[in-house]
Each structure stands twice: as C-alpha cells, then as structure tokens.
C-alpha positions in Angstrom: 97.5 115.7 116.8 95.6 113.9 114.4 96.4 110.4 113.8 96.6 110.7 110.0 100.4 111.5 110.0 102.0 113.6 107.2 103.3 111.7 104.0 106.7 111.8 106.0 105.8 108.6 107.8 107.3 105.4 106.8 106.0 101.8 108.0 108.7 99.2 107.2 108.0 96.0 107.2 110.4 92.9 106.7 108.9 89.8 105.3 109.7 86.4 104.2 107.4 83.8 103.6 104.3 86.3 104.5 101.7 85.6 101.9 99.2 84.5 103.2 99.5 87.3 105.5 101.0 90.4 103.6 97.8 91.8 101.9 95.7 92.0 104.8 98.3 93.7 107.3 98.9 96.2 104.2 95.3 96.9 104.2 94.9 97.3 107.7 98.4 99.7 107.9 96.8 102.1 105.2 93.4 102.3 106.3 94.6 103.2 109.7 97.3 105.8 108.4 95.9 106.9 105.0 99.0 109.5 104.6 101.6 107.0 105.2 104.4 105.1 102.9 104.4 101.3 103.4 107.6 99.9 102.1 107.8 96.2 101.8 111.8 94.5 102.4 111.3 90.9 101.0 114.2 88.8 101.6 113.6 86.3 98.4 110.4 84.8 99.8 110.1 81.1 98.1 105.9 81.5 98.4 105.8 84.5 96.0 105.4 87.4 99.0 107.7 89.3 96.8 105.7 89.3 93.8 102.6 89.6 95.9 104.0 93.3 97.0 104.6 94.6 93.9 101.1 93.7 93.0 100.2 95.8 95.8 102.5 98.5 94.4 100.7 98.6 91.4 97.4 98.7 92.7 98.9 101.2 95.2 101.2 104.2 94.7 101.7 104.4 98.5 103.3 101.0 98.7 107.1 100.4 97.5 108.9 97.5 97.6 112.0 96.6 98.2 113.7 93.2 97.1 116.5 91.4 98.8 117.7 88.4 97.0 118.1 85.5 100.3 117.5 85.8 103.7 119.9 87.8 105.4 118.5 88.0 109.3 115.5 90.6 110.1 118.3 93.1 111.0 119.9 94.0 108.0 116.4 93.8 106.4 115.0 96.7 108.5 119.0 98.4 108.6 117.8 98.0 104.5 114.6 99.5 104.7 115.6 102.2 107.0 118.1 103.6 104.8 115.6 103.6 101.8 113.0 105.7 103.9 115.2 108.2 105.0 116.7 109.2 101.7 112.8 109.2 100.7 113.1 111.9 102.9 111.0 110.2 105.8 110.6 112.1 109.0 108.8 109.1 111.0 110.0 105.8 110.1 107.8 102.5 112.1 109.1 99.5 112.3 106.3 96.5 112.7 106.2 92.8 112.0 103.9 91.4 109.1 101.8 88.4 110.7 99.5 90.5 112.9 101.5 90.1 116.2 101.7 93.6 116.0 98.3 95.5 115.5 98.4 98.5 113.1 95.3 100.0 115.4 98.6 101.1 118.3 99.8 103.5 115.3 98.6 106.3 116.0 100.0 105.8 119.7 103.5 104.9 118.5 103.7 108.3 115.8 102.1 110.8 118.0 104.5 111.3 120.9 107.3 111.8 118.2 104.9 113.9 115.6 104.4 116.4 118.4 108.0 116.7 119.4 108.2 115.0 122.8 110.2 112.1 122.4 112.7 110.4 119.5 111.2 106.2 120.1 108.7 105.2 121.2 108.8 101.6 122.0 105.5 99.2 121.4 106.1 97.6 125.3 104.5 94.8 126.2 106.0 94.8 129.8 104.6 98.2 131.1 100.9 98.7 132.3 98.4 98.4 130.3 100.5 95.9 128.0 100.6 92.0 127.6 100.9 89.1 125.2 98.1 86.4 123.9 98.6 83.4 123.0 102.1 82.2 124.1 103.3 79.5 126.5 105.3 79.7 129.8 108.7 79.1 128.0 107.9 82.1 125.4 107.1 85.0 128.3 110.3 83.6 130.6 112.2 84.1 127.5 111.4 87.3 126.7 110.9 88.6 129.9 114.2 87.3 130.9 115.7 88.6 128.2 115.0 92.3 128.2 115.4 91.9 132.1 118.7 90.6 131.6 119.9 93.3 128.7 118.0 95.9 130.8 120.9 94.9 134.1 123.9 94.4 132.0 123.7 97.5 130.1 121.8 99.3 132.2 118.6 100.7 129.7 115.7 102.1 131.2 113.0 100.4 129.0 111.4 97.3 130.2 110.3 95.9 126.7 113.9 95.5 125.0 113.6 92.9 122.7 110.2 93.5 120.8 109.9 94.6 117.5 107.1 97.4 117.4 108.8 101.0 117.3 108.7 104.6 116.0 111.7 106.7 114.8 112.3 110.1 114.5 114.7 110.2 111.2 117.0 111.8 112.4 117.4 109.9 115.6 118.4 106.3 113.4 120.8 109.0 110.8 122.3 109.1 114.2 123.1 105.6 114.4 126.0 104.3 112.9 124.6 100.8 111.0 128.2 99.7 110.2 128.4 96.8 113.2 124.7 96.2 113.8 124.4 92.9 114.3 121.3 91.0 111.9 119.3 88.6 114.5 116.2 89.6 115.2 116.2 89.4 118.8 119.7 91.0 119.3 118.9 94.0 117.0 115.8 94.7 118.6 117.9 95.2 122.1 121.4 96.8 120.5 118.8 99.2 118.6 117.8 100.5 121.5 120.8 100.6 123.6 122.7 102.7 120.7 119.9 105.1 120.5 119.9 105.2 124.7 123.6 106.0 124.4 123.2 108.7 121.8 120.9 110.2 124.5 117.8 109.9 122.2 114.2 110.5 124.8 112.8 107.1 124.4 108.8 106.7 125.8 107.5 103.0 126.3 103.4 102.7 125.0 101.5 99.6 126.1 100.8 97.0 123.5 99.1 93.8 123.5 101.2 91.1 121.4 99.0 88.4 120.1 101.0 85.4 118.5 101.4 85.1 114.5 97.8 84.4 113.3 99.5 82.0 109.8 102.9 80.0 109.8 105.4 79.1 112.4 107.3 81.6 114.3 110.8 82.7 113.5 112.9 82.0 116.3 115.4 80.1 117.7 118.0 78.8 119.8 120.9 80.0 118.5 119.2 83.5 117.7 118.5 83.4 121.7 121.9 82.4 122.6 123.2 85.2 119.7 121.5 88.0 121.8 123.3 86.8 125.6 126.4 87.4 124.0 125.8 90.3 122.1 124.7 92.4 125.0 127.8 90.9 127.0 130.0 91.8 124.0 128.2 95.5 124.2 128.8 96.1 127.8 132.7 94.8 127.4 133.2 97.3 124.7 131.8 99.9 126.0 133.9 99.3 129.6 136.5 99.3 127.3 135.8 102.6 125.7 134.3 101.5 122.4 131.1 102.1 123.1 128.5 104.9 121.3 128.9 108.5 121.6 126.8 110.8 122.9 125.2 113.4 120.0 123.6 115.8 122.2 124.8 117.1 125.8 123.8 116.3 128.6 120.7 119.0 129.5 
C-alpha cells in the first residue's frame, strides 16, 4: 500500500524542553506522512516548547497541541495523547520521541502492516536483524538489552525490544487496554503496554530500526526509572500468578 496514510493516522509526540528539536522533527514527520495528524503533548515545558507547538498548529492545520500543566511522566503524556486521538477518530496511532532518536523515515514500515490488516501493534525494534543503536556507550546498551531480556523472561513475551518507544497501534487494540493503573515511567510504560497488548492476544510484529542518541539536550533516563521498571515487571508477573492479570479480548484460534 502507499506510505501516505489515510487521515486516520495520528502521530503522538510528547515533549518536555524540546524547543530546539520540535520544528525540525515536526516538519520531517509531516513530510513523510502528509496525510497524518501530528499531536504534540507538551508537559508545561519551561523552554517554550508548548508555545512553539501552538505556533506550528496555527501555521499547519495537521498539527494539534495538548497542554499539560507540569511534567507527569512520559506514560501519562502518551495515554492522554492516545485518548485525544481515539476520540478524534484515529484508526492508527504512532508513538515516537521528539529528539530524533526515532527516524521519521521509518514511519511507513511501522504503519503499513497495520493498515494492511496484518497486525495490531508494530514495534520499531533495535534488537532484531537489521536493527541497532548508534552513539550509545556500553553501559546504556547493557541496561537496554538487559531490561528487555529481563522482561521477556519474567513475563514470557516474544518481542525482543520491550523498552523502545517507537510503536504503531491499531486504534481498536489501544481502546481495548484499560488505561487506569498503567505506570507512568517511560521505561516501564513501554514494557507494560506491550505486555498488556500481548495478553489481550494482539498480533504483534517487530520491524528493524536504527536508534540514534538524541541530537540536542540530555537523556531523561535515570536510575529511579530503571529501578521502577524492574519492580513493576515483577509486580505484573505476581499479579498474573494471583489471577489478577489482563483478560484476553478475543478467543484463541
């Protein structure tokens, strides 16, 4: 199919202090997907990112902005963006970073399998053949791959990249996931959403991407976020063992 999607494709782009990155990444996204809607969810950025997003929206009707009063966690920003997009009639939703770590040129490879009806969730994966990372040190590589491996083993999941945030979703799949109780931290949010989709028997596919370290600014990863992820993964498994896990939304074939 064409890589120019139907108007029902929405790109959810959370921002916090991304004024230097936003104009360029927004232009690149809309150049790659001219028919898409770009939703910027800004967490009250002190550097003026929200005001800059408002100006982009004035200049281009494909850009929309959701303002939140303060930084409340990447997961909550995404969940609010998902709600806005679903209420707005989205068919396909893409989540991605605003810092150029995720290449807009990869968007069609994420969207097309969903638009073709083949799958419900596509993960842009660093850890399948053809994928990779650039400009990371050894420690960051170990943390990322180790986190994915830990979650795969504990939760029994098939995807290799569980901590990445470049994903495309079928709207019906997202709408079937209860958002209440989802953890807000970026690292664990990515794991938990894929876990819940998998337990609901969503069809999941990984496509290779090359992840580049952010061009401008500093990584928002912290030891607290990593620790939270490990604890939540164990809690998810414990809840499941006690019969409190997600319920399938469709019978097994």
